[in-house]
C-alpha positions in Angstrom: 69.5 -174.2 -10.4 68.5 -171.7 -13.0 68.7 -172.0 -16.8 68.3 -169.4 -19.5 67.1 -170.7 -22.8 67.3 -168.4 -25.8 64.7 -169.3 -28.4 61.3 -170.9 -28.1 61.3 -173.2 -31.1 61.1 -177.0 -30.6 64.7 -177.1 -29.1 63.9 -174.3 -26.7 60.3 -174.7 -25.5 60.5 -178.6 -25.3 63.7 -178.3 -23.2 62.1 -175.6 -21.0 59.1 -177.8 -20.3 61.2 -180.8 -19.4 63.4 -178.7 -17.1 60.4 -177.1 -15.4 58.9 -180.5 -14.8 62.2 -181.5 -13.2 61.9 -178.6 -10.8 64.4 -176.3 -12.6 63.8 -172.5 -12.8 63.8 -171.5 -16.5 63.9 -168.1 -18.2 62.7 -168.7 -21.8 63.4 -165.8 -24.2 61.7 -165.5 -27.6 61.7 -162.5 -30.0 58.9 -163.8 -32.2 56.1 -166.4 -31.9 56.6 -169.4 -29.6 57.0 -172.6 -31.6 59.8 -171.2 -33.8 60.1 -171.8 -37.5 58.7 -175.3 -37.4 55.3 -174.3 -36.0 54.9 -170.9 -37.5 56.5 -171.0 -41.0 57.9 -174.5 -41.5 56.7 -178.1 -40.6 53.2 -177.4 -39.5 51.9 -174.9 -42.1 53.5 -176.8 -45.0 51.9 -180.0 -43.8 48.6 -178.2 -43.7 49.2 -177.4 -47.4 50.2 -181.0 -48.0 46.8 -182.2 -46.7 45.0 -179.9 -49.0 47.1 -181.2 -51.9 46.3 -184.8 -50.8 42.6 -184.1 -50.9 42.8 -182.5 -54.3 44.8 -185.4 -55.7 42.2 -187.8 -54.2 39.4 -185.9 -55.9 41.1 -186.0 -59.3 41.6 -189.8 -59.0 38.1 -190.5 -57.6 37.0 -192.1 -60.9 39.5 -194.9 -60.3 37.4 -195.8 -57.2 34.0 -195.6 -59.0 33.2 -192.1 -57.9 32.0 -190.1 -60.8 30.2 -186.8 -61.5 32.0 -184.8 -58.9 31.6 -181.1 -59.0 34.0 -179.1 -56.9 36.1 -175.9 -56.9 39.3 -174.9 -55.3 39.4 -171.9 -52.9 43.0 -171.1 -52.2 42.0 -168.4 -49.6 40.2 -171.0 -47.6 43.4 -173.2 -47.8 45.4 -170.4 -46.3 42.8 -169.6 -43.7 42.8 -173.3 -42.6 46.6 -173.2 -42.4 46.5 -170.2 -40.2 43.9 -171.7 -37.9 46.0 -174.8 -37.5 49.0 -172.8 -36.6 47.1 -170.6 -34.2 45.6 -173.6 -32.5 48.9 -175.3 -31.9 50.7 -172.1 -31.0 48.0 -171.5 -28.3 48.6 -175.0 -27.0 52.3 -174.2 -26.6 51.6 -170.9 -25.0 49.4 -172.7 -22.4 52.1 -175.2 -21.6 54.6 -172.5 -21.1 52.4 -171.1 -18.3 54.2 -173.6 -16.0 55.1 -172.0 -12.6 58.8 -172.7 -13.2 59.0 -170.9 -16.6 59.3 -167.2 -17.1 58.5 -166.4 -20.8 60.3 -163.2 -21.9 59.4 -161.5 -25.2 62.4 -159.8 -26.8 65.7 -160.1 -28.6 68.6 -161.5 -26.5 72.3 -160.9 -26.6 75.2 -161.8 -24.3 76.6 -159.3 -21.9 79.0 -161.9 -20.5 79.1 -165.7 -20.4 76.5 -165.8 -17.5 74.5 -162.7 -18.3 71.9 -162.1 -21.1 70.4 -158.7 -22.0 66.9 -158.7 -23.6 65.6 -155.9 -25.7 62.0 -156.3 -24.8 59.2 -156.3 -27.4 56.5 -156.7 -24.8 56.1 -155.7 -21.1 58.1 -158.1 -19.0 56.4 -159.7 -15.9 59.7 -160.6 -14.4 60.4 -157.7 -12.0 62.3 -155.7 -14.6 61.5 -152.1 -15.5 61.8 -150.3 -18.8 62.6 -151.6 -22.3 65.5 -153.8 -21.3 65.8 -156.8 -19.0 68.9 -158.5 -17.7 69.1 -162.1 -16.6 71.8 -164.3 -15.1 71.9 -168.1 -14.8 74.0 -171.1 -13.9 73.5 -172.5 -17.4 72.5 -171.1 -20.8 71.0 -173.0 -23.8 71.1 -171.3 -27.1 68.3 -172.4 -29.5 67.8 -169.5 -31.8 67.3 -171.6 -34.9 68.0 -170.6 -38.5 66.9 -168.2 -41.2 66.4 -168.7 -45.0 69.6 -168.6 -47.1 69.9 -167.0 -50.5 72.1 -167.2 -53.6 74.7 -164.5 -54.2 73.5 -163.8 -57.7 72.1 -160.7 -59.4 68.4 -160.2 -58.8 68.2 -162.5 -55.7 67.1 -159.5 -53.7 64.4 -158.3 -56.1 61.1 -157.4 -54.4 58.8 -160.4 -54.5 61.4 -163.2 -54.5 59.8 -165.6 -52.1 61.3 -167.6 -49.2 59.6 -170.5 -47.5 57.9 -167.9 -45.2 56.4 -165.7 -47.8 55.1 -168.5 -50.1 52.8 -169.6 -47.2 50.9 -166.3 -47.4 50.4 -166.0 -51.1 46.9 -164.7 -52.0 46.6 -166.8 -55.1 48.2 -169.8 -56.8 50.9 -168.7 -59.3 50.3 -170.1 -62.8 54.1 -170.6 -63.2 56.4 -171.2 -60.2 60.2 -171.5 -60.4 61.8 -173.0 -57.4 65.6 -172.6 -56.9 66.8 -175.5 -54.9 65.9 -179.2 -55.1 66.3 -180.0 -51.4 63.5 -180.9 -48.9 61.9 -177.4 -48.8 62.0 -176.9 -52.5 60.5 -180.3 -53.4 57.7 -180.1 -50.8 56.5 -176.8 -52.2 57.0 -178.1 -55.8 54.8 -181.1 -55.0 52.1 -179.0 -53.2 51.8 -176.3 -55.8 51.8 -178.8 -58.6 48.7 -180.3 -56.9 47.3 -176.8 -56.6 47.6 -176.3 -60.4 50.9 -174.4 -60.9 53.3 -175.2 -63.7 56.4 -175.9 -61.6 60.1 -175.9 -62.5 62.8 -176.9 -60.0 66.4 -175.9 -60.6 69.0 -177.8 -58.5 72.7 -177.2 -58.6 73.8 -180.7 -57.7 73.8 -183.8 -59.8 70.7 -185.2 -58.0 67.8 -183.7 -56.1 68.0 -184.3 -52.3 71.8 -184.2 -52.2 72.1 -185.7 -48.7 69.7 -188.6 -49.3 70.3 -192.0 -50.8 71.1 -191.7 -54.6 68.7 -194.5 -55.6 65.9 -192.8 -53.6 66.6 -189.4 -55.1 66.7 -190.7 -58.7 63.4 -192.6 -58.3 61.6 -189.8 -56.6 62.7 -187.4 -59.4 61.1 -189.8 -61.9 57.9 -189.7 -59.9 57.9 -185.9 -59.7 58.6 -185.6 -63.5 55.7 -188.0 -64.2 53.4 -185.6 -62.3 54.4 -182.8 -64.7 57.1 -181.1 -62.5 60.1 -180.0 -64.6 63.3 -180.9 -62.6 66.6 -179.6 -63.9 69.7 -180.9 -62.1 73.2 -179.6 -62.5 71.6 -176.2 -63.1 73.7 -173.2 -61.9 71.5 -170.2 -61.4 73.3 -167.1 -62.6 70.7 -164.4 -62.3 67.1 -163.3 -61.8 65.5 -160.4 -63.7 62.0 -159.0 -63.8 60.4 -157.3 -66.8 57.8 -154.5 -66.8 54.9 -156.9 -66.7 56.2 -158.4 -63.5 57.3 -161.7 -65.1 60.5 -163.1 -63.6 63.2 -164.6 -65.8 65.6 -167.0 -64.0 68.8 -167.6 -66.0 70.9 -170.8 -65.4 73.7 -172.7 -67.0 73.4 -176.4 -67.5 76.1 -178.5 -69.2 77.7 -175.3 -70.6 74.5 -174.0 -72.1 72.7 -170.9 -70.8 68.9 -171.3 -70.4 66.0 -169.3 -69.0 62.8 -170.1 -67.1 60.0 -167.6 -67.0 57.8 -167.6 -63.9 55.1 -165.5 -62.1 56.7 -166.3 -58.8 60.2 -167.4 -57.7 60.9 -169.4 -54.6 64.4 -169.2 -53.1 64.8 -172.6 -51.4 68.6 -173.1 -51.2 68.6 -174.1 -47.6 68.8 -172.3 -44.2 71.7 -170.8 -42.2 72.3 -170.7 -38.5 70.8 -167.6 -36.8 74.0 -166.4 -35.1 73.5 -162.7 -35.7 72.9 -160.3 -32.8 73.8 -162.7 -30.1 77.2 -161.0 -29.4 78.9 -164.4 -29.5 82.4 -163.1 -30.4 82.4 -160.8 -27.3 82.1 -163.8 -24.9 84.7 -165.9 -26.8 82.4 -168.5 -28.2 83.6 -170.6 -31.1 81.3 -170.4 -34.2 81.4 -170.3 -37.9 78.8 -169.1 -40.5 77.5 -172.7 -40.4 76.7 -172.5 -36.7 78.0 -172.6 -33.1 80.6 -175.4 -32.6 79.4 -178.0 -30.0 80.5 -181.3 -28.6 78.6 -184.0 -30.5 77.7 -186.0 -27.3 76.7 -183.2 -24.9 75.8 -180.1 -27.1 78.3 -178.1 -25.0 80.0 -175.1 -26.6 83.6 -174.2 -25.8 82.2 -172.3 -22.8 81.3 -175.4 -20.6 78.1 -173.9 -19.1 76.7 -172.8 -22.4 75.0 -175.2 -24.8 73.6 -174.8 -28.3 70.9 -177.1 -29.7 68.9 -177.3 -33.0 69.6 -175.4 -36.2 71.9 -172.9 -34.5 74.7 -175.6 -34.3 74.1 -176.5 -38.0 74.4 -180.2 -37.4 71.0 -181.4 -38.4 68.3 -178.8 -39.3 65.3 -180.8 -38.2 62.7 -180.0 -35.5 63.0 -183.4 -33.9 66.8 -183.1 -33.9 66.5 -179.9 -31.9 64.1 -181.5 -29.4 66.4 -184.4 -28.7 69.6 -182.3 -28.7 67.8 -180.2 -26.0 67.2 -183.4 -24.0 70.8 -184.4 -24.3 71.9 -180.9 -23.2 69.6 -180.8 -20.2 70.5 -184.3 -19.1 74.2 -183.4 -19.2 73.5 -180.3 -17.1 71.6 -182.3 -14.5 74.1 -185.3 -14.6 71.5 -187.7 -15.9 72.2 -190.6 -18.3 70.2 -191.4 -21.4 70.3 -193.8 -24.4 69.8 -191.2 -27.1 71.8 -191.8 -30.2 71.8 -188.6 -32.2 73.5 -190.2 -35.1 70.4 -192.2 -35.9 68.2 -189.3 -37.1 65.2 -190.0 -39.4 64.2 -187.5 -42.0 61.2 -187.2 -44.2 60.2 -185.3 -47.4 56.4 -184.7 -47.6 56.2 -184.8 -51.4 53.6 -187.0 -53.2 54.7 -189.7 -52.9 56.6 -189.1 -49.6 60.3 -190.0 -49.1 62.1 -190.9 -45.9 65.5 -191.9 -44.7 67.3 -193.0 -41.6 70.9 -194.3 -41.0 73.7 -194.6 -43.5 73.4 -194.5 -47.2 75.1 -197.0 -49.5 77.5 -194.2 -50.7 78.4 -193.3 -47.1 79.2 -196.9 -46.4 81.5 -197.1 -49.4 83.3 -193.9 -48.4 84.0 -195.4 -45.0 85.0 -198.8 -46.3 82.1 -200.6 -44.8 81.1 -203.8 -46.7 77.3 -203.8 -47.3 74.6 -205.5 -49.2 71.4 -203.6 -50.3 68.0 -205.3 -50.1 65.1 -203.8 -52.0 61.3 -204.2 -52.3 58.6 -202.3 -54.2 55.2 -200.9 -53.2 53.7 -202.4 -56.4 54.0 -205.8 -54.7 52.5 -204.6 -51.4 48.8 -205.6 -51.0 47.8 -202.5 -49.0 49.5 -200.2 -51.5 47.7 -201.9 -54.4 44.3 -201.5 -52.7 45.1 -197.8 -52.1 46.0 -197.3 -55.7 49.4 -195.9 -54.6 52.0 -198.3 -55.9 54.7 -195.9 -56.8 57.7 -196.4 -54.5 60.4 -198.6 -53.2 62.2 -199.6 -50.0 66.0 -200.1 -49.7 67.7 -201.6 -46.6 71.5 -201.1 -46.2 72.9 -204.1 -44.3 76.4 -204.8 -43.1 78.0 -207.6 -45.1 81.0 -209.9 -44.5 84.1 -207.7 -45.1 86.1 -208.5 -48.2 89.7 -209.6 -47.9 91.7 -206.7 -46.5 88.6 -204.8 -45.2 88.3 -204.1 -41.5 85.3 -205.4 -39.7 83.6 -202.2 -38.6 80.3 -203.7 -37.5 78.7 -207.1 -37.1 77.6 -208.6 -40.4 73.9 -208.5 -40.8 73.4 -205.3 -38.8 70.9 -202.9 -40.3 72.7 -199.7 -41.1 70.2 -197.7 -43.1 66.7 -197.6 -44.6 65.6 -195.4 -47.5 62.2 -195.4 -49.1 59.7 -193.4 -51.0 56.0 -194.2 -51.3 52.7 -193.8 -49.4 53.3 -193.0 -45.7 57.0 -193.3 -46.0 57.4 -190.8 -43.2 55.5 -193.2 -40.8 57.1 -196.4 -42.1 60.7 -195.2 -41.6 60.1 -195.0 -37.8 60.2 -198.8 -37.5 63.5 -198.9 -39.2 64.7 -196.1 -36.9 63.9 -198.2 -33.9 65.7 -201.2 -35.3 68.8 -199.2 -36.3 69.0 -197.3 -32.9 69.1 -200.7 -31.1 71.7 -202.2 -33.5 69.2 -204.9 -34.7 70.3 -207.5 -37.2 68.5 -208.6 -40.3 67.8 -212.0 -38.8 66.2 -210.3 -35.7 64.0 -208.2 -37.9 62.8 -211.2 -39.9 61.4 -212.7 -36.7 59.1 -209.7 -36.0 55.5 -210.4 -37.2 53.8 -207.7 -39.2 50.1 -207.2 -39.7 48.8 -208.1 -43.1 47.9 -206.2 -45.2 49.9 -203.1 -44.1 52.3 -200.8 -45.8 55.0 -201.7 -43.3 55.2 -205.1 -44.9 57.4 -203.4 -47.5 60.2 -203.5 -44.9 59.7 -207.2 -44.3 59.7 -207.8 -48.1 63.0 -206.1 -48.4 64.4 -208.0 -45.5 63.4 -211.3 -47.1 64.5 -210.3 -50.6 
């Protein structure tokens, strides 16, 4: 068996490694750096920045812990250098793993010649027996994992030189005094939190009623309050209508909020309105593949496209633009190709926002349950009552469990009362804590079963137990 995988991000290279270990011959095609957006200009470099922000915040709060007289300075170039070193180290590790004897790594841009044949416009010499600037490969199965690219708003000035995306902001040479971020989703808020810690005056403009539109409403509102308390200006229901730049280089972002036109002045503008599937240049229409601007259409259970031997995983299918979603969709696709069973439930997908404090979510929100007619009860607890959080001096945050309730008269019983359906929290280490809830939800655990699980004291995860007993 031979598989072609287009794209060496998490969905591509992880699947290639798993297939190779199972004895499958793999051709892995990548036009840029291995590791994709996540490793090179997404998850990893931004988390490197987050660590720097965490250290800075700790230094500013050192007096609370009896540490006084500190003398320190902030060298942003060193921050960027450390970020680059982290990325290069991890990229080198992936490169090493892809040296597996069953993997042929091809550097170049791929497009379909037909449904079994891929043409690669080579960017580097190919050690695969091909001559010239183009290589041609055929395989029994093909997995598309070409990821996504930054989206932009169709407003005047959006294409001005110097308007940043999540890629360019990682390579700034200095911290902007004033930063305007268009978009209050995960990407926008993470950069807002980081650059506020770095010293920027930050304004976030979000079109929707709340920040983090896909997250639990209570979580979004409380996190917004925390960010505002840190000095970040957050304007929701703000429709950006244009961007202009004056002779001094200052940007002016115009937006309409509640019928009133307003303007934000900034030294830098970050366009963080989401990402879009990278379907360009693949020649999908020519082979009869079904796709939309949102991504390639796939079967939810198998990741198959309408062409049965071609699969699409990760951002390219637009279902859940998360690195770990791409990885597990790749496993699902490979298992289906090889006729193997697994217990992966792709509907239970945790997500985290690495702001300060962090936010995290898994499972259904309260609003989603209401829309589907599922009777629920919501149980809450707060970090201010958690012993470990108090000792850490990080008491801002809450936990919310969404649990199936007895259906009301006339309501259909959709799931067993007491089943844990969702968990939504913000606070210290929320991204780690949510994983326990993910395990419970993926195994359809009930509240009573969860209550019987002993937790170490004092730990932050006790916030989950406190909610369960509330």
